[in-house]
C-alpha positions as CSV (number, residue, x, y, z in Angstrom):
1,M,36.3,-8.0,2.3
2,R,32.7,-7.3,3.0
3,G,31.4,-3.9,4.2
4,P,29.3,-3.4,7.4
5,T,25.8,-5.2,7.0
6,V,22.6,-3.1,7.4
7,A,20.2,-4.4,9.8
8,L,16.4,-3.5,8.5
9,E,15.5,-3.9,12.4
10,D,17.9,-1.1,13.4
11,P,15.6,2.3,14.0
12,K,18.2,4.3,12.2
13,T,17.9,2.2,9.0
14,V,14.3,2.4,9.2
15,R,14.4,6.2,9.4
16,K,16.8,6.5,6.6
17,L,14.7,4.5,4.3
18,W,11.5,6.6,4.9
19,I,13.6,9.7,4.6
20,G,14.6,8.4,1.0
21,F,11.2,7.2,0.3
22,Y,9.7,10.9,1.2
23,F,12.6,12.4,-0.9
24,V,11.9,10.3,-4.0
25,L,8.0,10.9,-3.7
26,G,8.9,14.9,-3.2
27,L,11.0,14.7,-6.3
28,L,8.4,12.9,-8.5
29,V,5.8,15.5,-7.6
30,V,8.1,18.2,-7.9
31,L,9.2,17.0,-11.6
32,D,5.3,17.0,-12.7
33,P,5.5,18.3,-16.0
34,K,2.3,20.5,-15.4
35,L,4.1,22.0,-12.5
36,L,7.3,22.8,-14.7
37,E,5.3,24.3,-17.1
38,L,3.6,26.6,-14.4
39,A,7.3,27.6,-13.4
40,H,7.9,28.3,-17.4
41,I,10.8,25.7,-16.9
42,L,9.2,23.5,-19.8
43,E,7.4,24.9,-22.8
44,H,3.8,23.7,-23.2
45,D,3.4,20.8,-25.5
46,P,0.0,20.9,-27.5
47,D,0.1,17.3,-28.4
48,H,-0.2,16.3,-24.7
49,S,-3.0,18.9,-24.0
50,A,-5.3,18.0,-21.3
51,H,-8.6,16.0,-22.5
52,F,-10.6,16.9,-19.3
53,V,-10.6,19.8,-16.8
54,V,-8.6,17.8,-14.1
55,D,-6.0,16.5,-16.4
56,G,-4.5,20.1,-16.4
57,W,-4.4,20.4,-12.7
58,P,-0.6,20.1,-11.1
59,A,0.0,16.6,-9.3
60,F,-3.4,15.3,-10.4
61,F,-2.2,11.9,-11.2
62,A,-0.2,12.0,-8.1
63,A,-2.9,12.5,-6.0
64,F,-5.4,10.4,-8.1
65,G,-2.8,7.3,-7.9
66,F,-2.7,8.1,-4.0
67,V,-6.6,7.9,-3.5
68,T,-7.1,5.2,-5.7
69,C,-4.5,3.0,-4.0
70,W,-5.9,4.1,-0.4
71,I,-9.6,2.9,-1.9
72,M,-8.6,-0.4,-3.1
73,V,-6.7,-0.9,0.1
74,M,-9.6,-0.1,2.3
75,V,-12.1,-2.1,0.0
76,S,-10.0,-5.4,0.1
77,K,-9.8,-5.0,4.1
78,L,-13.3,-4.3,4.6
79,V,-15.2,-6.2,1.8
80,L,-12.8,-9.3,1.0
81,G,-11.6,-9.3,4.6
82,K,-15.4,-10.1,5.6
83,L,-15.9,-12.9,2.8
84,L,-12.5,-14.6,3.4
85,M,-11.8,-14.4,7.1
86,R,-12.7,-17.8,9.2
87,P,-14.0,-17.6,12.6
88,E,-11.3,-18.0,15.6
89,G,-10.6,-21.6,15.9
90,Y,-11.8,-22.8,12.6
91,Y,-8.9,-24.9,11.9
92,R,-8.6,-26.3,15.2
93,R,-12.2,-28.5,14.9
94,S,-12.7,-31.6,12.9
95,P,-15.9,-31.3,10.7
96,L,-16.7,-34.5,11.8
97,D,-16.6,-34.1,15.7
98,P,-16.7,-30.7,17.1
99,I,-15.2,-31.7,20.3
100,R,-12.1,-33.4,18.9
101,D,-9.5,-32.0,16.5
102,A,-8.6,-33.3,13.0
103,K,-6.1,-36.0,15.1
104,G,-8.5,-37.3,17.3
105,R,-7.4,-35.3,20.6
106,R,-10.1,-33.9,22.7
107,L,-10.2,-30.1,22.4
108,P,-10.1,-27.8,25.9
109,D,-13.5,-26.2,26.6
110,D,-12.2,-22.8,26.0
111,R,-14.8,-21.9,23.4
């Protein structure tokens, strides 16, 4: 016997997923070893001391990963998008005859 199906299009399901994602994200930030050291839950480990000043900041690596991911998305959207995007109607036109498509049919005059 099968259980109830979950539709990803259902707004309640989407809301539950977002709440779950935020819960996991918050849990990972709270369980950051530097925050646990500041709360005196973990003992300081001298073998894993910071090499730079920013390495010792609480939640630094979470913030660094988020900012780095955001920069990669923006660069790929802006720079690579300009390099790889084709103009509208690029694939409709035949390279041999600009007024006919690849199958020889006459194109509409909506240029």
